[in-house]
C-alpha positions in Angstrom: 16.4 -74.0 34.9 15.2 -75.6 38.1 13.3 -78.4 36.3 16.5 -79.6 34.7 18.8 -79.6 37.8 18.3 -83.3 38.5 19.2 -84.2 35.0 22.3 -82.0 35.0 23.5 -83.4 38.3 23.1 -87.0 37.0 25.0 -86.1 33.8 27.8 -84.6 35.8 27.8 -87.5 38.3 28.2 -90.0 35.5 31.3 -88.2 34.2 29.9 -87.0 30.9 31.4 -83.9 29.3 29.3 -80.8 30.0 29.9 -77.7 28.0 28.4 -74.2 27.8 25.2 -73.3 26.1 24.4 -69.8 27.5 23.1 -68.6 30.8 19.9 -66.8 29.7 19.5 -68.5 26.3 19.7 -65.3 24.4 19.2 -65.1 20.7 22.6 -63.7 19.6 21.8 -63.0 15.9 18.7 -62.4 13.9 17.2 -65.2 11.9 17.6 -65.2 8.2 19.6 -62.9 5.9 20.5 -60.5 8.6 22.4 -63.1 10.5 25.6 -61.0 10.3 24.1 -58.4 12.6 24.1 -58.9 16.3 21.2 -58.8 18.8 23.5 -58.6 21.8 26.5 -56.4 22.6 29.9 -57.9 22.9 29.8 -57.3 26.7 26.4 -59.0 27.0 27.5 -62.1 25.0 30.7 -62.5 27.1 28.8 -61.9 30.4 26.2 -64.5 29.3 29.0 -67.0 28.6 30.8 -66.3 31.9 27.5 -66.6 33.9 26.9 -69.9 32.2 30.4 -71.1 33.4 29.6 -70.0 36.9 26.3 -72.0 36.9 28.2 -75.1 35.6 30.7 -74.8 38.4 27.8 -74.8 40.9 27.0 -78.3 39.6 30.5 -79.5 40.2 31.7 -79.1 36.6 35.5 -78.3 36.5 35.2 -75.3 34.2 38.9 -75.4 33.5 38.1 -78.4 31.3 35.2 -76.8 29.5 36.5 -76.0 26.0 33.4 -76.3 23.8 30.5 -73.8 23.6 27.2 -74.4 21.7 25.6 -70.9 21.3 21.9 -70.7 22.2 19.4 -71.6 19.5 22.5 -72.9 17.6 22.5 -69.6 15.8 25.3 -67.0 15.7 27.6 -65.1 13.4 31.4 -64.9 12.7 32.0 -61.9 15.0 30.3 -63.8 17.8 32.5 -66.8 17.2 35.6 -64.6 17.5 34.3 -63.2 20.8 33.6 -66.7 22.2 37.0 -67.9 21.0 38.6 -64.9 22.8 37.2 -66.5 26.0 39.0 -69.8 25.4 36.0 -71.6 24.0 35.6 -73.5 20.7 32.2 -73.0 19.1 30.5 -76.2 18.1 27.2 -77.0 16.5 25.2 -80.1 15.5 25.8 -81.6 12.1 23.9 -79.8 9.4 21.0 -81.8 8.0 20.2 -83.7 11.2 16.8 -82.9 12.7 17.1 -84.4 16.2 17.5 -80.8 17.6 13.8 -80.3 16.8 13.1 -82.4 19.9 12.3 -79.2 21.7 9.1 -78.8 19.7 5.7 -79.4 21.3 2.5 -80.7 19.7 1.0 -77.2 19.6 3.8 -75.8 17.4 3.6 -75.6 13.7 7.0 -77.2 13.3 6.4 -80.1 15.8 8.2 -83.3 15.0 7.4 -86.5 17.0 10.3 -88.6 18.2 9.6 -91.4 15.7 9.9 -88.9 12.8 13.2 -87.5 14.2 14.6 -91.0 14.6 13.6 -92.0 11.1 15.2 -88.8 9.7 18.4 -89.6 11.6 18.6 -93.1 10.2 17.8 -91.8 6.6 20.5 -89.2 7.0 22.9 -92.0 8.1 22.1 -94.1 5.1 22.7 -91.3 2.7 25.7 -89.5 4.4 26.9 -91.7 7.2 27.4 -90.3 10.7 31.2 -90.6 11.1 32.3 -87.4 13.0 28.7 -86.2 13.4 27.4 -84.2 16.4 23.9 -85.3 17.1 22.0 -82.8 19.3 19.4 -84.3 21.6 18.2 -82.0 24.4 18.4 -83.8 27.8 15.4 -81.8 29.0 12.4 -80.4 27.2 9.1 -78.6 27.9 6.5 -80.6 29.8 4.1 -80.3 26.9 6.3 -82.6 24.9 5.4 -85.9 26.3 7.2 -87.7 23.5 10.7 -87.2 24.9 13.5 -88.1 22.4 16.1 -88.3 25.1 14.1 -91.3 26.5 14.9 -93.1 23.2 18.6 -92.4 23.4 19.4 -96.0 24.5 17.5 -97.4 21.5 19.3 -95.0 19.1 22.8 -95.8 20.5 22.1 -99.6 20.3 20.9 -99.3 16.8 23.9 -97.3 15.6 26.3 -99.6 17.5 24.9 -102.6 15.6 25.8 -100.6 12.4 29.4 -100.3 13.6 29.4 -96.9 15.1 31.2 -96.1 18.3 30.6 -93.1 20.6 33.4 -90.9 22.0 33.5 -88.4 24.7 34.9 -85.0 23.9 
């Protein structure tokens, strides 16, 4: 998306790992009990993944080093994992139970969660489960209607977790 180009360029410039997450942000599988079904054909899914890699390359990402793929909406099924893996990607997802991925919500949404609540939930999860090996999803760009940007609190979160003995690794 055009509004996120500057953020993407900065992430790439700083040498952070950038992986795939879909070109058109398609919903691959239905929500709920019918998750095993597919909302996209195998060709559509593979084309979406490939177009995403083409877009990443436009930002200077060496796609030969892109090995991880987070499906859109973080929602998919086993058949789709097999398809994605057939393209040389490993499917990843955020750690179940963490709510930081809800940072996409806006105040007009029923499921809106302000950043303070997301951070408090992260720390509560850490106390109960610890975060060793966790994948914490924080969107680096969100809708303009969300003025309470969780990614702007990332430095605070990292400093707090480092004080608790955590270290952060690049993929």
